[in-house]
C-alpha positions in Angstrom: 96.7 181.6 106.7 96.6 177.7 108.5 98.9 175.2 107.6 99.2 171.8 109.9 102.2 169.6 107.9 104.5 172.5 109.2 104.6 173.9 112.6 106.9 177.3 112.2 106.2 178.4 115.4 106.7 175.3 116.9 110.2 174.3 115.3 111.0 178.4 116.7 110.2 177.6 120.2 112.1 174.2 120.0 115.3 175.8 118.7 114.8 178.4 121.3 114.2 176.2 124.3 117.4 174.4 123.3 119.5 177.0 123.3 118.3 178.0 126.7 118.8 174.7 127.8 122.2 174.5 126.6 122.9 177.6 128.3 121.2 176.4 131.7 123.7 173.3 131.5 126.3 175.1 131.2 125.4 177.0 134.0 125.0 174.6 136.5 128.6 173.1 135.0 130.2 176.1 136.1 128.8 176.1 139.0 128.8 172.5 140.2 132.8 172.5 139.7 133.5 176.5 140.3 134.9 176.9 136.8 134.4 179.1 133.8 136.3 177.1 131.9 135.7 173.1 132.1 137.0 172.2 128.9 138.5 173.6 125.5 135.1 175.1 123.9 134.6 176.9 126.9 137.3 179.2 126.1 140.1 177.9 123.7 142.6 180.9 124.4 141.9 181.1 127.7 142.5 177.7 128.3 145.8 178.0 126.8 146.9 180.7 129.5 144.9 179.2 132.7 147.3 175.6 131.8 150.8 178.0 130.7 150.1 179.7 134.6 149.2 176.8 136.3 152.5 174.9 135.5 154.2 177.9 136.8 152.0 178.0 139.8 152.8 174.6 140.5 156.6 175.4 139.8 157.0 178.5 142.1 155.5 177.1 144.7 158.1 174.4 144.6 160.7 176.8 144.7 159.5 178.0 147.6 159.2 174.3 148.9 162.8 174.0 147.3 163.8 177.4 149.3 162.6 176.5 153.3 164.3 172.5 152.3 167.6 174.6 151.4 166.8 176.9 155.2 166.4 173.4 157.1 169.6 172.0 155.6 171.7 175.2 156.6 169.5 175.4 160.0 170.9 172.0 160.6 174.6 172.5 159.8 174.9 176.1 162.0 173.8 174.2 164.9 176.5 171.3 164.5 179.1 173.8 163.5 178.0 176.1 166.7 178.9 172.7 168.9 182.0 172.7 167.0 182.9 176.2 167.9 181.9 175.6 171.6 184.2 172.5 171.5 187.4 175.4 170.1 186.5 177.3 172.6 186.8 175.2 175.4 190.2 174.1 173.8 191.2 177.2 173.9 190.7 178.1 177.0 192.6 174.8 178.3 195.6 175.5 176.2 196.1 178.9 178.1 195.1 177.4 180.9 198.3 174.7 180.4 200.6 177.6 179.2 200.5 178.6 183.1 203.8 176.5 183.8 204.5 178.3 187.0 200.9 177.8 188.3 200.0 174.4 187.3 201.8 171.1 187.6 202.5 168.7 184.7 199.8 166.2 186.0 197.4 168.7 185.5 198.8 169.8 182.1 198.3 166.1 181.2 194.9 166.0 182.2 194.1 168.7 179.6 195.6 166.9 177.2 193.3 164.2 177.9 190.4 166.8 177.6 191.7 168.1 174.2 192.2 164.8 172.9 188.4 164.1 173.7 187.5 167.6 172.3 189.4 167.0 168.9 187.9 163.4 168.6 184.6 164.6 169.4 184.8 167.4 166.6 185.7 164.6 164.0 183.2 162.3 164.9 180.3 165.2 164.3 182.4 166.2 161.2 181.1 162.2 159.9 177.9 162.0 161.4 175.8 165.1 161.1 173.6 164.7 157.9 169.8 165.6 156.8 167.6 163.1 155.6 170.4 161.0 155.0 172.7 164.0 153.3 176.3 164.8 154.8 176.6 168.2 155.4 180.1 168.6 157.0 182.2 165.4 156.4 183.7 166.8 152.4 180.7 165.0 150.5 179.3 168.5 149.9 182.8 170.4 149.4 184.0 171.6 145.4 186.5 169.5 144.0 189.8 170.8 142.1 192.8 169.6 140.3 195.9 171.1 138.7 196.8 173.5 141.3 200.4 173.5 142.1 201.3 174.2 145.7 204.3 176.2 145.4 202.6 178.6 143.4 198.6 178.6 145.4 199.2 177.2 148.6 195.2 177.0 149.6 192.2 177.1 147.6 188.5 177.6 149.2 186.2 177.5 146.9 182.6 178.8 148.3 180.4 178.3 145.2 180.6 177.5 141.3 177.7 177.7 138.7 178.7 175.1 136.3 176.2 175.8 134.0 175.9 173.8 130.7 179.8 173.1 131.2 181.2 170.6 133.0 183.6 172.1 134.7 185.7 176.1 135.3 189.0 176.4 134.3 190.6 179.2 136.5 193.2 181.8 135.9 194.9 184.1 138.3 197.6 186.3 136.9 199.1 188.7 139.6 199.0 192.6 138.5 200.7 193.9 141.4 203.4 192.2 143.9 202.5 191.7 147.8 204.9 193.3 150.4 205.8 192.8 153.7 206.6 196.7 155.6 209.9 197.5 155.6 212.0 200.0 157.0 216.0 200.7 156.6 218.3 201.7 159.0 221.8 202.1 157.6 225.2 200.6 159.0 227.7 201.9 157.0 228.1 205.1 159.8 231.1 207.0 160.2 233.1 205.8 163.6 230.7 203.1 163.4 230.6 200.7 161.2 227.5 197.6 161.8 226.7 199.3 165.4 224.8 202.2 166.4 226.3 205.9 166.9 224.7 206.6 170.2 222.7 205.3 172.9 219.4 205.2 171.9 215.8 204.0 173.2 213.4 203.6 170.4 209.8 201.7 169.7 209.1 199.4 167.5 205.3 198.7 166.8 203.5 196.7 164.2 200.1 195.5 163.7 200.5 193.0 166.9 201.5 195.0 169.3 204.4 197.5 170.4 207.9 197.1 172.4 210.1 199.8 173.8 214.0 198.8 173.6 217.5 200.9 175.3 220.6 200.3 173.8 224.4 202.1 174.4 226.3 203.5 171.5 228.4 200.6 169.9 225.8 198.2 170.0 226.2 196.0 166.8 223.5 195.6 164.3 222.9 191.9 164.8 222.5 192.4 168.3 219.9 195.0 167.6 217.8 192.4 165.4 218.5 189.7 167.9 216.8 191.2 170.3 213.8 192.9 167.9 213.0 189.1 166.6 213.1 187.7 170.4 209.9 189.5 171.0 208.7 189.2 167.2 205.3 187.9 168.2 204.3 190.1 170.5 205.1 193.1 167.7 204.2 191.3 164.4 207.8 193.2 163.0 211.3 191.3 162.2 214.6 192.4 162.2 217.7 191.0 160.1 220.7 192.7 158.3 221.0 193.1 155.0 224.0 190.6 154.4 224.3 188.4 157.2 227.7 188.4 156.4 228.9 192.1 156.1 227.5 194.4 159.4 227.9 197.5 157.1 225.0 196.6 155.0 222.1 197.8 157.5 219.9 196.4 159.0 215.8 196.0 157.5 212.5 196.3 160.3 210.2 194.0 158.1 206.4 192.5 159.0 206.2 189.1 159.7 202.6 189.6 157.3 202.3 190.9 153.7 199.1 193.2 152.7 198.2 196.7 153.9 197.1 195.8 157.4 201.1 195.0 158.2 203.0 197.9 159.5 206.2 198.4 160.8 207.0 201.7 163.0 209.8 202.4 164.5 209.9 205.8 166.6 213.2 207.4 168.9 212.2 207.9 172.2 215.2 209.4 174.1 218.6 210.0 172.5 219.9 208.2 169.2 221.1 211.6 167.6 221.9 209.5 164.4 219.3 206.8 165.0 217.3 207.5 161.4 215.1 204.9 159.1 214.7 205.2 155.4 211.7 203.7 153.6 214.6 202.1 151.0 218.2 201.9 151.4 218.8 205.5 149.4 215.3 206.5 150.1 213.4 209.0 151.9 213.3 209.4 155.9 210.2 208.0 157.2 208.9 206.8 160.3 206.7 204.1 159.4 205.6 201.9 156.7 203.2 199.8 155.3 202.7 197.0 153.2 200.9 196.2 149.7 198.3 193.9 148.9 198.4 191.4 146.3 196.5 192.5 143.1 195.3 190.0 140.7 193.0 189.3 138.2 190.7 186.0 138.2 189.6 184.8 134.7 189.2 188.3 133.6 187.4 189.9 136.7 189.4 192.0 139.3 189.9 189.7 142.3 190.2 191.6 145.8 193.2 190.8 147.4 194.8 191.5 151.3 197.9 190.3 151.9 198.7 187.4 149.7 195.3 185.8 149.6 192.8 186.9 146.5 189.1 187.0 146.7 186.8 187.0 143.6 182.8 187.1 144.1 181.0 186.5 140.8 177.8 184.7 139.6 179.8 181.7 138.3 182.5 181.3 140.7 183.0 182.2 144.7 186.7 181.3 145.6 189.2 182.5 148.0 193.2 181.7 147.3 196.1 181.9 149.0 199.3 182.5 146.9 202.8 181.2 147.8 205.2 185.0 149.0 207.1 184.0 145.7 203.9 183.7 143.5 202.7 187.0 144.8 205.1 188.9 142.7 204.0 190.0 139.0 205.5 187.4 137.0 203.7 187.6 133.9 202.7 183.8 134.5 199.1 183.4 135.0 198.9 180.4 137.7 196.0 177.4 136.4 193.8 175.5 137.8 189.7 173.8 137.0 187.0 173.6 139.1 186.4 170.1 138.3 182.8 169.3 139.9 181.2 169.0 143.7 179.6 171.3 145.7 175.4 171.6 146.7 173.4 172.6 144.1 170.4 174.5 145.2 167.5 174.8 143.1 165.7 178.1 144.4 163.7 179.0 141.4 161.0 178.1 139.3 163.4 177.5 135.7 166.0 174.7 135.9 169.1 177.0 134.8 172.1 178.7 136.3 170.4 181.8 137.2 168.0 180.2 139.0 170.3 177.8 140.7 172.9 178.3 143.7 176.1 176.3 143.9 177.6 176.6 147.6 180.5 174.2 148.9 180.8 173.3 152.8 184.1 171.8 153.5 184.9 169.2 155.9 185.2 170.8 159.1 187.1 167.4 160.4 190.3 167.7 162.9 192.6 167.4 160.4 191.5 170.0 157.8 190.8 172.4 161.1 193.8 175.1 160.6 196.7 175.8 157.8 199.4 174.9 156.1 201.2 177.9 158.9 200.6 177.0 161.4 199.5 173.1 161.2 196.5 171.2 161.6 194.0 171.1 165.1 195.6 167.0 164.9 198.8 167.9 165.9 197.8 169.6 168.9 196.3 165.6 170.4 198.7 163.4 172.5 201.4 162.7 170.2 201.3 165.4 168.1 203.8 168.1 167.2 201.5 170.8 168.9 200.6 169.2 172.0 200.4 170.6 175.5 202.8 167.9 176.7 205.5 169.0 174.4 205.0 172.5 175.6 203.7 174.2 172.2 200.8 176.0 173.9 201.9 179.2 171.7 202.1 176.6 168.5 198.3 175.2 169.9 196.8 178.9 170.9 197.6 179.8 167.3 196.2 176.9 165.4 193.1 176.7 167.3 192.6 180.6 166.4 192.6 179.6 162.9 190.3 176.7 163.4 187.7 179.1 164.9 188.6 182.0 162.2 187.3 178.9 159.6 184.4 177.8 161.6 183.5 181.2 161.9 183.9 182.1 158.4 181.8 179.3 157.4 178.7 179.6 159.5 178.8 183.6 158.6 178.7 182.6 154.8 176.2 180.2 155.4 174.2 182.5 157.5 174.1 185.4 154.6 173.3 182.6 152.1 170.0 182.1 154.0 169.1 185.6 155.4 170.2 187.3 151.8 169.2 184.3 149.3 167.3 181.9 150.5 164.8 184.1 152.8 164.3 186.7 150.4 163.6 184.1 147.4 160.8 182.8 149.2 159.7 186.4 150.0 159.9 187.0 146.4 158.4 183.8 145.1 155.5 183.5 147.5 154.4 187.2 146.2 154.6 185.8 142.5 152.5 182.4 143.8 150.2 185.6 145.0 149.8 187.3 141.7 150.0 183.8 139.6 147.2 182.4 140.9 145.2 186.0 141.2 145.8 185.9 137.5 145.1 182.1 136.6 141.5 183.0 139.0 140.5 185.2 136.6 140.9 183.5 134.1 139.6 180.4 134.8 137.2 180.8 138.2 133.7 181.1 137.5 132.2 184.7 138.9 129.2 183.1 141.4 127.3 186.0 141.0 127.4 186.1 137.3 126.2 182.6 137.1 123.4 182.3 139.7 122.0 185.6 137.8 122.5 183.7 134.3 120.7 180.7 135.9 117.7 182.6 137.0 117.4 184.3 133.5 118.1 181.1 131.5 115.5 179.1 134.2 113.3 181.4 133.7 113.9 181.5 129.6 113.1 177.3 129.7 109.8 177.9 131.2 109.1 180.7 129.0 110.3 178.5 126.3 108.0 175.0 127.5 105.3 177.1 127.4 105.1 178.9 123.9 106.1 175.5 122.7 103.2 173.6 124.0 101.2 176.7 122.6 102.7 176.4 119.2 101.6 172.6 119.6 97.9 173.7 120.3 97.9 176.8 117.5 97.0 173.8 115.0 94.3 172.3 116.0 92.3 175.8 115.5 91.7 174.4 112.2 89.3 171.7 113.0 86.5 174.4 113.6 87.3 175.2 110.0 85.9 171.6 108.9 82.4 172.1 111.0 
């Protein structure tokens, strides 16, 4: 059958050729862009997943950058703290030197005092000037703020970390479960024939957590004299002594550690004589030679906190705080001590999502000279000229204690910064980099073009296009064969 009005073969060839041209265009687009999905029509579901993965990749990449920047901040802070630590070490040496008054003249001690004054000023200057891209690091602008604490209950609060989440503040409640105690030994003063005095000559050793001293007394020595002798060297032993009742010599003598907690102990051991010299754990207790103190045990916001002496430490994902309780408050009173963390601190965003699980609140207190030290010994500014604990005032021992406390403060801050960088920031960078690799590989598998596959498909489309073009030309010329029927 020969028809010329409708060329069905030509229509079929045109349709196939159009399909081939569309396929060829797709292959060329993929090869030119390197992407398998260039628009939604290419793969709607794949496009949705790919865009989500791209968003996650960007977030994870930024989290890595955030953690690395935080490491740079920590490194800058650490460098300034190291310089302060070196200044404190030099101040310590000058203080020990000035204590050698038998070999150093007053003029030399005054020269040491001038050096200390300069070093103390430098510490405050470093505290005020240490910065990173305009962010002050050590002047207290990154410390947490609190309100409501009663100093007669809580003498010191060091908030090292806090995560507020969606709340504006964090209320804190401290309740003592077990009282802090000093180590204590009792020596009776109600002895037959020698009330309030030693019954016989004795040589005994007193040992505490600081050191040990040996004492020798003759028979009849008043217990008050024994107490005075022990107290005279209390800085070398960490042990004090006192009559149970200052007005009643027969009340007995108590040997007590200067500090609270299990680290503090008292040991009283007879070396020679002392047939009736015996210490007890209480006035009506058992005979013992040694006693240890008790650490405070407390609950903070429903969590059991770690106690050491009068200090309480809590470390949870939402709150990391160190508290020092007053000796009277570190007793079981069934009363909660309350305060509120109201804000402040440095917030580090180290995860790809903005939520409390992927943020770390870190506190860096001021390290100015007026903040280094403690309430017990005093602060670093007091060892300057005109201060209560200056070398010129002959307070080398007190100054040494203050410097030791300041060195401990700086060392603890540096330790916390180092632990934060090593255990939080560096591990976060490593884990997020692995996540970034896997997410990128997944997104690539969905969206990137496989050049081997696409070039093979391109070759096929090119061949089909050439064949389709030839076939269309043949179909168009086939209708001319009817002319032979017309003669």
